[in-house]
py3Dmol code that shows the C-alpha trace and the ligand (Angstrom):
import py3Dmol

protein = """\
ATOM      1  CA  MET A   1     -31.789  27.796  10.682  1.00  0.00           C
ATOM      2  CA  ARG A   2     -33.282  24.600   9.454  1.00  0.00           C
ATOM      3  CA  THR A   3     -30.288  23.902   7.249  1.00  0.00           C
ATOM      4  CA  VAL A   4     -27.870  24.640  10.091  1.00  0.00           C
ATOM      5  CA  GLY A   5     -29.818  22.279  12.355  1.00  0.00           C
ATOM      6  CA  ALA A   6     -29.785  19.559   9.741  1.00  0.00           C
ATOM      7  CA  LEU A   7     -26.056  20.038   9.176  1.00  0.00           C
ATOM      8  CA  LEU A   8     -25.405  19.808  12.917  1.00  0.00           C
ATOM      9  CA  LEU A   9     -27.409  16.594  13.038  1.00  0.00           C
ATOM     10  CA  ILE A  10     -25.384  15.139  10.168  1.00  0.00           C
ATOM     11  CA  ALA A  11     -22.120  16.186  11.854  1.00  0.00           C
ATOM     12  CA  ALA A  12     -23.236  14.648  15.162  1.00  0.00           C
ATOM     13  CA  ALA A  13     -24.168  11.406  13.424  1.00  0.00           C
ATOM     14  CA  GLN A  14     -20.738  11.244  11.803  1.00  0.00           C
ATOM     15  CA  VAL A  15     -18.720  11.754  14.978  1.00  0.00           C
ATOM     16  CA  PRO A  16     -19.622   8.388  16.582  1.00  0.00           C
ATOM     17  CA  GLU A  17     -18.973   6.648  13.251  1.00  0.00           C
ATOM     18  CA  GLU A  18     -15.491   8.207  13.006  1.00  0.00           C
ATOM     19  CA  ALA A  19     -14.832   7.342  16.655  1.00  0.00           C
ATOM     20  CA  ALA A  20     -15.910   3.727  16.091  1.00  0.00           C
ATOM     21  CA  LEU A  21     -13.633   3.492  13.041  1.00  0.00           C
ATOM     22  CA  ALA A  22     -10.698   4.937  15.032  1.00  0.00           C
ATOM     23  CA  ASP A  23     -11.330   2.332  17.773  1.00  0.00           C
ATOM     24  CA  ALA A  24     -11.477  -0.432  15.179  1.00  0.00           C
ATOM     25  CA  ARG A  25      -8.166   0.788  13.725  1.00  0.00           C
ATOM     26  CA  ALA A  26      -6.482   0.764  17.145  1.00  0.00           C
ATOM     27  CA  ARG A  27      -7.752  -2.790  17.739  1.00  0.00           C
ATOM     28  CA  MET A  28      -6.524  -3.840  14.297  1.00  0.00           C
ATOM     29  CA  VAL A  29      -2.983  -2.765  15.246  1.00  0.00           C
ATOM     30  CA  VAL A  30      -3.019  -4.785  18.479  1.00  0.00           C
ATOM     31  CA  GLU A  31      -4.924  -7.876  17.339  1.00  0.00           C
ATOM     32  CA  GLN A  32      -3.798  -8.297  13.728  1.00  0.00           C
ATOM     33  CA  LEU A  33      -0.296  -6.782  13.700  1.00  0.00           C
ATOM     34  CA  GLU A  34       1.349  -6.804  17.159  1.00  0.00           C
ATOM     35  CA  ALA A  35      -0.192 -10.219  17.894  1.00  0.00           C
ATOM     36  CA  ARG A  36       1.587 -11.553  14.804  1.00  0.00           C
ATOM     37  CA  ASP A  37       5.128 -10.589  13.802  1.00  0.00           C
ATOM     38  CA  ILE A  38       4.954  -6.840  13.196  1.00  0.00           C
ATOM     39  CA  THR A  39       7.503  -5.356  15.601  1.00  0.00           C
ATOM     40  CA  ASP A  40       8.781  -2.248  13.761  1.00  0.00           C
ATOM     41  CA  ARG A  41       7.445   0.647  15.890  1.00  0.00           C
ATOM     42  CA  ARG A  42       7.369   3.025  12.919  1.00  0.00           C
ATOM     43  CA  VAL A  43       5.309   0.569  10.862  1.00  0.00           C
ATOM     44  CA  LEU A  44       2.863   0.077  13.749  1.00  0.00           C
ATOM     45  CA  ALA A  45       2.550   3.860  14.147  1.00  0.00           C
ATOM     46  CA  ALA A  46       1.921   4.325  10.420  1.00  0.00           C
ATOM     47  CA  MET A  47      -0.758   1.611  10.426  1.00  0.00           C
ATOM     48  CA  ALA A  48      -2.362   3.265  13.461  1.00  0.00           C
ATOM     49  CA  ALA A  49      -2.394   6.636  11.715  1.00  0.00           C
ATOM     50  CA  VAL A  50      -3.570   5.983   8.152  1.00  0.00           C
ATOM     51  CA  PRO A  51      -7.402   5.857   7.877  1.00  0.00           C
ATOM     52  CA  ARG A  52      -7.846   2.725   5.723  1.00  0.00           C
ATOM     53  CA  HIS A  53     -11.604   3.339   5.597  1.00  0.00           C
ATOM     54  CA  ARG A  54     -11.004   6.409   3.421  1.00  0.00           C
ATOM     55  CA  PHE A  55      -9.367   4.263   0.728  1.00  0.00           C
ATOM     56  CA  VAL A  56     -12.208   1.731   0.310  1.00  0.00           C
ATOM     57  CA  PRO A  57     -15.593   2.229  -1.390  1.00  0.00           C
ATOM     58  CA  GLU A  58     -18.457   3.449   0.803  1.00  0.00           C
ATOM     59  CA  PRO A  59     -20.370   0.099   0.869  1.00  0.00           C
ATOM     60  CA  VAL A  60     -17.435  -1.728   2.518  1.00  0.00           C
ATOM     61  CA  ARG A  61     -16.267   1.145   4.734  1.00  0.00           C
ATOM     62  CA  ALA A  62     -17.538  -0.489   7.940  1.00  0.00           C
ATOM     63  CA  GLN A  63     -15.335  -3.525   7.174  1.00  0.00           C
ATOM     64  CA  ALA A  64     -12.196  -1.450   6.631  1.00  0.00           C
ATOM     65  CA  TYR A  65     -10.427  -2.737   9.772  1.00  0.00           C
ATOM     66  CA  GLN A  66     -11.295  -6.406   9.351  1.00  0.00           C
ATOM     67  CA  ASP A  67      -8.546  -8.956   8.886  1.00  0.00           C
ATOM     68  CA  GLY A  68      -8.743  -9.389   5.112  1.00  0.00           C
ATOM     69  CA  PRO A  69      -8.581  -7.839   1.641  1.00  0.00           C
ATOM     70  CA  LEU A  70     -11.511  -5.797   0.273  1.00  0.00           C
ATOM     71  CA  PRO A  71     -12.764  -4.958  -3.242  1.00  0.00           C
ATOM     72  CA  ILE A  72     -11.813  -1.458  -4.462  1.00  0.00           C
ATOM     73  CA  GLY A  73     -13.529  -1.554  -7.874  1.00  0.00           C
ATOM     74  CA  ALA A  74     -12.230  -2.415 -11.353  1.00  0.00           C
ATOM     75  CA  GLY A  75     -11.948  -6.052 -10.172  1.00  0.00           C
ATOM     76  CA  GLN A  76      -9.026  -5.116  -7.893  1.00  0.00           C
ATOM     77  CA  THR A  77      -8.499  -5.437  -4.137  1.00  0.00           C
ATOM     78  CA  ILE A  78      -6.847  -3.541  -1.300  1.00  0.00           C
ATOM     79  CA  SER A  79      -4.520  -5.924   0.556  1.00  0.00           C
ATOM     80  CA  GLN A  80      -5.172  -7.256   4.057  1.00  0.00           C
ATOM     81  CA  PRO A  81      -3.806  -4.762   6.648  1.00  0.00           C
ATOM     82  CA  TYR A  82      -1.378  -7.375   8.002  1.00  0.00           C
ATOM     83  CA  ILE A  83       0.124  -7.909   4.537  1.00  0.00           C
ATOM     84  CA  VAL A  84       0.588  -4.151   4.016  1.00  0.00           C
ATOM     85  CA  ALA A  85       2.339  -3.931   7.401  1.00  0.00           C
ATOM     86  CA  PHE A  86       4.445  -7.017   6.683  1.00  0.00           C
ATOM     87  CA  MET A  87       5.588  -5.620   3.318  1.00  0.00           C
ATOM     88  CA  ALA A  88       6.348  -2.213   4.832  1.00  0.00           C
ATOM     89  CA  GLN A  89       8.401  -3.897   7.570  1.00  0.00           C
ATOM     90  CA  ALA A  90      10.200  -6.108   5.037  1.00  0.00           C
ATOM     91  CA  LEU A  91      11.290  -3.027   3.063  1.00  0.00           C
ATOM     92  CA  GLY A  92      13.225  -1.889   6.179  1.00  0.00           C
ATOM     93  CA  LEU A  93      12.653   1.838   5.653  1.00  0.00           C
ATOM     94  CA  LYS A  94      14.410   4.370   7.902  1.00  0.00           C
ATOM     95  CA  GLY A  95      12.895   7.643   6.667  1.00  0.00           C
ATOM     96  CA  THR A  96      15.158   9.040   3.963  1.00  0.00           C
ATOM     97  CA  GLU A  97      14.358   6.632   1.123  1.00  0.00           C
ATOM     98  CA  ARG A  98      12.681   7.136  -2.237  1.00  0.00           C
ATOM     99  CA  VAL A  99      10.244   4.280  -2.894  1.00  0.00           C
ATOM    100  CA  LEU A 100       8.365   3.122  -5.998  1.00  0.00           C
ATOM    101  CA  GLU A 101       5.108   1.190  -5.711  1.00  0.00           C
ATOM    102  CA  VAL A 102       3.832  -0.515  -8.875  1.00  0.00           C
ATOM    103  CA  GLY A 103       0.104  -1.251  -8.547  1.00  0.00           C
ATOM    104  CA  SER A 104      -0.743   1.553  -6.129  1.00  0.00           C
ATOM    105  CA  GLY A 105      -4.482   0.820  -6.457  1.00  0.00           C
ATOM    106  CA  SER A 106      -6.460   2.636  -3.774  1.00  0.00           C
ATOM    107  CA  GLY A 107      -3.342   4.499  -2.597  1.00  0.00           C
ATOM    108  CA  TYR A 108      -3.532   2.944   0.889  1.00  0.00           C
ATOM    109  CA  ALA A 109      -0.176   1.147   0.914  1.00  0.00           C
ATOM    110  CA  ALA A 110       1.419   4.259  -0.634  1.00  0.00           C
ATOM    111  CA  ALA A 111      -0.002   6.374   2.202  1.00  0.00           C
ATOM    112  CA  VAL A 112       1.445   3.959   4.772  1.00  0.00           C
ATOM    113  CA  LEU A 113       4.854   3.943   3.045  1.00  0.00           C
ATOM    114  CA  ALA A 114       4.756   7.756   2.825  1.00  0.00           C
ATOM    115  CA  ARG A 115       4.992   7.878   6.638  1.00  0.00           C
ATOM    116  CA  LEU A 116       8.079   5.646   6.602  1.00  0.00           C
ATOM    117  CA  CYS A 117      10.233   7.237   3.886  1.00  0.00           C
ATOM    118  CA  ALA A 118      10.864  10.559   2.111  1.00  0.00           C
ATOM    119  CA  GLN A 119       8.988  10.095  -1.174  1.00  0.00           C
ATOM    120  CA  VAL A 120       6.676   7.498  -2.736  1.00  0.00           C
ATOM    121  CA  ASP A 121       6.061   7.253  -6.478  1.00  0.00           C
ATOM    122  CA  GLY A 122       3.052   5.094  -7.344  1.00  0.00           C
ATOM    123  CA  ILE A 123       2.056   3.713 -10.738  1.00  0.00           C
ATOM    124  CA  GLU A 124      -1.444   2.305 -11.313  1.00  0.00           C
ATOM    125  CA  LEU A 125      -2.862   0.747 -14.477  1.00  0.00           C
ATOM    126  CA  GLU A 126      -6.571   1.484 -13.838  1.00  0.00           C
ATOM    127  CA  ASP A 127      -7.480   5.124 -14.556  1.00  0.00           C
ATOM    128  CA  ALA A 128     -10.434   5.072 -12.132  1.00  0.00           C
ATOM    129  CA  LEU A 129      -8.193   3.907  -9.271  1.00  0.00           C
ATOM    130  CA  CYS A 130      -5.543   6.520 -10.187  1.00  0.00           C
ATOM    131  CA  ASP A 131      -8.133   9.273  -9.966  1.00  0.00           C
ATOM    132  CA  ALA A 132      -9.704   7.995  -6.741  1.00  0.00           C
ATOM    133  CA  SER A 133      -6.326   7.516  -5.021  1.00  0.00           C
ATOM    134  CA  ARG A 134      -5.111  10.989  -5.999  1.00  0.00           C
ATOM    135  CA  LYS A 135      -8.303  12.484  -4.613  1.00  0.00           C
ATOM    136  CA  VAL A 136      -8.114  10.796  -1.204  1.00  0.00           C
ATOM    137  CA  LEU A 137      -4.359  11.408  -0.865  1.00  0.00           C
ATOM    138  CA  ALA A 138      -4.995  15.112  -1.524  1.00  0.00           C
ATOM    139  CA  GLU A 139      -7.898  15.190   0.967  1.00  0.00           C
ATOM    140  CA  LEU A 140      -5.665  13.611   3.610  1.00  0.00           C
ATOM    141  CA  ARG A 141      -2.885  16.099   2.712  1.00  0.00           C
ATOM    142  CA  VAL A 142      -0.349  13.373   1.958  1.00  0.00           C
ATOM    143  CA  ALA A 143       2.177  15.546   0.136  1.00  0.00           C
ATOM    144  CA  ASN A 144       4.985  13.056  -0.558  1.00  0.00           C
ATOM    145  CA  VAL A 145       3.139  10.625  -2.835  1.00  0.00           C
ATOM    146  CA  ARG A 146       2.971  11.079  -6.599  1.00  0.00           C
ATOM    147  CA  ILE A 147       0.691   8.802  -8.673  1.00  0.00           C
ATOM    148  CA  ARG A 148       1.164   8.095 -12.376  1.00  0.00           C
ATOM    149  CA  CYS A 149      -1.445   6.258 -14.472  1.00  0.00           C
ATOM    150  CA  GLY A 150      -0.124   3.542 -16.734  1.00  0.00           C
ATOM    151  CA  ASP A 151       1.718   0.252 -17.005  1.00  0.00           C
ATOM    152  CA  GLY A 152       4.307   0.043 -14.236  1.00  0.00           C
ATOM    153  CA  PHE A 153       6.183  -2.919 -15.727  1.00  0.00           C
ATOM    154  CA  HIS A 154       8.886  -0.518 -16.932  1.00  0.00           C
ATOM    155  CA  GLY A 155       9.112   1.303 -13.597  1.00  0.00           C
ATOM    156  CA  TRP A 156       9.717   5.059 -13.660  1.00  0.00           C
ATOM    157  CA  PRO A 157      13.088   5.482 -15.444  1.00  0.00           C
ATOM    158  CA  GLY A 158      13.095   9.286 -15.166  1.00  0.00           C
ATOM    159  CA  ARG A 159      12.944   9.085 -11.368  1.00  0.00           C
ATOM    160  CA  ALA A 160      15.071   5.973 -10.784  1.00  0.00           C
ATOM    161  CA  PRO A 161      17.147   4.681  -9.058  1.00  0.00           C
ATOM    162  CA  TYR A 162      15.092   3.771  -5.984  1.00  0.00           C
ATOM    163  CA  ASP A 163      16.034   2.622  -2.484  1.00  0.00           C
ATOM    164  CA  ALA A 164      13.052   0.284  -2.463  1.00  0.00           C
ATOM    165  CA  ILE A 165      10.445  -0.946  -4.941  1.00  0.00           C
ATOM    166  CA  LEU A 166       7.188  -2.652  -4.011  1.00  0.00           C
ATOM    167  CA  LEU A 167       5.373  -4.589  -6.715  1.00  0.00           C
ATOM    168  CA  SER A 168       1.822  -4.862  -5.375  1.00  0.00           C
ATOM    169  CA  CYS A 169       0.619  -7.354  -7.991  1.00  0.00           C
ATOM    170  CA  ALA A 170       1.859 -10.855  -8.726  1.00  0.00           C
ATOM    171  CA  ALA A 171       4.406 -11.675 -11.431  1.00  0.00           C
ATOM    172  CA  GLU A 172       5.952 -14.979 -12.450  1.00  0.00           C
ATOM    173  CA  GLU A 173       9.381 -13.376 -12.328  1.00  0.00           C
ATOM    174  CA  ALA A 174      10.810 -10.061 -11.216  1.00  0.00           C
ATOM    175  CA  PRO A 175      10.436  -7.516 -14.072  1.00  0.00           C
ATOM    176  CA  ALA A 176      13.982  -6.716 -15.274  1.00  0.00           C
ATOM    177  CA  PRO A 177      13.351  -2.940 -15.508  1.00  0.00           C
ATOM    178  CA  LEU A 178      12.430  -2.855 -11.816  1.00  0.00           C
ATOM    179  CA  LEU A 179      15.628  -4.693 -10.846  1.00  0.00           C
ATOM    180  CA  ASP A 180      17.590  -2.241 -12.999  1.00  0.00           C
ATOM    181  CA  GLN A 181      16.045   0.688 -11.118  1.00  0.00           C
ATOM    182  CA  LEU A 182      17.324  -0.434  -7.697  1.00  0.00           C
ATOM    183  CA  LYS A 183      20.257   1.335  -6.049  1.00  0.00           C
ATOM    184  CA  VAL A 184      23.025  -0.822  -4.604  1.00  0.00           C
ATOM    185  CA  GLY A 185      21.561  -1.886  -1.244  1.00  0.00           C
ATOM    186  CA  GLY A 186      18.071  -1.366  -2.657  1.00  0.00           C
ATOM    187  CA  ARG A 187      15.392  -4.041  -2.405  1.00  0.00           C
ATOM    188  CA  LEU A 188      12.498  -5.144  -4.592  1.00  0.00           C
ATOM    189  CA  LEU A 189       9.584  -6.861  -2.871  1.00  0.00           C
ATOM    190  CA  LEU A 190       7.151  -8.821  -5.027  1.00  0.00           C
ATOM    191  CA  PRO A 191       4.526 -11.560  -4.879  1.00  0.00           C
ATOM    192  CA  MET A 192       5.999 -14.192  -7.187  1.00  0.00           C
ATOM    193  CA  GLY A 193       3.829 -16.790  -8.869  1.00  0.00           C
ATOM    194  CA  ARG A 194       0.802 -17.253 -11.097  1.00  0.00           C
ATOM    195  CA  ALA A 195      -2.577 -15.619 -10.663  1.00  0.00           C
ATOM    196  CA  GLY A 196      -4.904 -17.643  -8.454  1.00  0.00           C
ATOM    197  CA  ARG A 197      -2.098 -20.064  -7.558  1.00  0.00           C
ATOM    198  CA  ASP A 198       0.242 -20.198  -4.615  1.00  0.00           C
ATOM    199  CA  GLN A 199       2.469 -17.175  -4.625  1.00  0.00           C
ATOM    200  CA  VAL A 200       5.380 -16.318  -2.373  1.00  0.00           C
ATOM    201  CA  LEU A 201       6.465 -12.881  -1.245  1.00  0.00           C
ATOM    202  CA  VAL A 202      10.067 -12.498  -2.389  1.00  0.00           C
ATOM    203  CA  ARG A 203      12.654  -9.862  -1.422  1.00  0.00           C
ATOM    204  CA  ILE A 204      15.471  -9.276  -3.893  1.00  0.00           C
ATOM    205  CA  THR A 205      18.352  -7.095  -2.680  1.00  0.00           C
ATOM    206  CA  ARG A 206      20.844  -5.530  -5.081  1.00  0.00           C
ATOM    207  CA  GLU A 207      24.261  -6.087  -3.504  1.00  0.00           C
ATOM    208  CA  LYS A 208      27.632  -5.017  -4.901  1.00  0.00           C
ATOM    209  CA  GLY A 209      28.311  -8.565  -6.067  1.00  0.00           C
ATOM    210  CA  GLY A 210      24.845  -9.278  -7.511  1.00  0.00           C
ATOM    211  CA  LEU A 211      21.285 -10.020  -6.452  1.00  0.00           C
ATOM    212  CA  ARG A 212      20.283 -11.803  -3.230  1.00  0.00           C
ATOM    213  CA  THR A 213      16.828 -13.455  -3.124  1.00  0.00           C
ATOM    214  CA  GLU A 214      14.862 -14.325   0.028  1.00  0.00           C
ATOM    215  CA  HIS A 215      11.484 -16.075   0.203  1.00  0.00           C
ATOM    216  CA  LEU A 216       9.401 -14.497   2.975  1.00  0.00           C
ATOM    217  CA  GLN A 217       5.885 -15.966   3.128  1.00  0.00           C
ATOM    218  CA  PRO A 218       2.990 -17.298   1.042  1.00  0.00           C
ATOM    219  CA  VAL A 219       0.614 -14.613  -0.300  1.00  0.00           C
ATOM    220  CA  ARG A 220      -2.225 -14.151  -2.779  1.00  0.00           C
ATOM    221  CA  PHE A 221      -2.299 -11.069  -5.028  1.00  0.00           C
ATOM    222  CA  VAL A 222      -4.101 -10.002  -8.204  1.00  0.00           C
ATOM    223  CA  PRO A 223      -1.868 -10.425 -11.275  1.00  0.00           C
ATOM    224  CA  LEU A 224       0.367  -7.827 -12.929  1.00  0.00           C
ATOM    225  CA  ARG A 225      -1.316  -7.029 -16.247  1.00  0.00           C
ATOM    226  CA  ARG A 226       0.245  -5.403 -19.299  1.00  0.00           C
ATOM    227  CA  LYS A 227      -1.159  -2.595 -21.424  1.00  0.00           C
TER     228      LYS A 227
END
"""
ligand_1 = """\
26
SAH
N -1.363 -1.445 -2.966
C -2.724 -1.379 -3.445
C -3.172 -2.757 -3.860
C -3.766 -2.752 -5.200
S -4.019 -4.360 -5.919
C -3.616 -0.758 -2.389
O -3.124 -0.471 -1.286
O -4.793 -0.529 -2.663
C -2.843 -4.321 -7.248
C -3.002 -3.232 -8.250
O -2.068 -3.464 -9.300
C -4.363 -3.152 -8.918
O -4.936 -1.902 -8.627
C -4.053 -3.295 -10.418
O -4.865 -2.475 -11.234
C -2.594 -2.878 -10.468
N -1.830 -3.337 -11.634
C -1.883 -4.532 -12.269
N -0.996 -4.554 -13.288
C -0.370 -3.342 -13.300
C 0.638 -2.751 -14.107
N 1.204 -3.400 -15.141
N 1.047 -1.493 -13.823
C 0.489 -0.808 -12.786
N -0.469 -1.305 -11.988
C -0.894 -2.558 -12.229
"""
view = py3Dmol.view(width=600, height=400)
view.addModel(protein, "pdb")
view.setStyle({"model": 0}, {"cartoon": {"style": "trace"}})
view.addModel(ligand_1, "xyz")
view.setStyle({"model": 1}, {"stick": {}})
view.zoomTo()
view.show()
């Protein structure tokens, strides 16, 4: 009986915390996304649905819906919610696409993208982050994300071509293998620039006649590293 009572107490204590986090998430959508330039209804719905707090370490869980990046271990960070939403919107997904994310880290952006397309393949260099992201994606029953551990510089040739590729770490130029793995009409989004310096989010679209490059906005990402 005692154990049951204690369990009930724990469950009761967790309900208000979950409710507060859900409220914070709803406010995040209004105050950080709609108030800026996120207008894609599907992106807003995905951001409202994915529990970002599950993808960050316990000590920073209460800050999960604040307007900034957070540490996720291994010296890496989960991007600011607004930046995840902006990138998702910039990929222009309709629902049928196959998407590659290089630098899938905590798995949060992959979980958001998974609600906007058919399949997400993620590649992450840090083994600990690979393991943690697989675990939370399984707990949340996200069935259309597959995570591979390793260096994503070369993309995922066996599963290419992709409709969209998101490079979630900064590179001085677009990795050629990723450009090669885009379908015609496909787009690669990447933070371009040096680590710790000004970077710009760039969208490169493979058109029939060649590549079209657009500069979207200044950003700050951890660097792409090679193994
Ligand atoms: N989208 C992630 C953000 C992670 S930060 C999220 O939502 O949590 C960028 C990630 O890129 C880091 O986890 C880092 O380990 C990873 N990374 C850096 N170089 C890489 C490479 N060559 N291949 C794969 N992942 C890489």
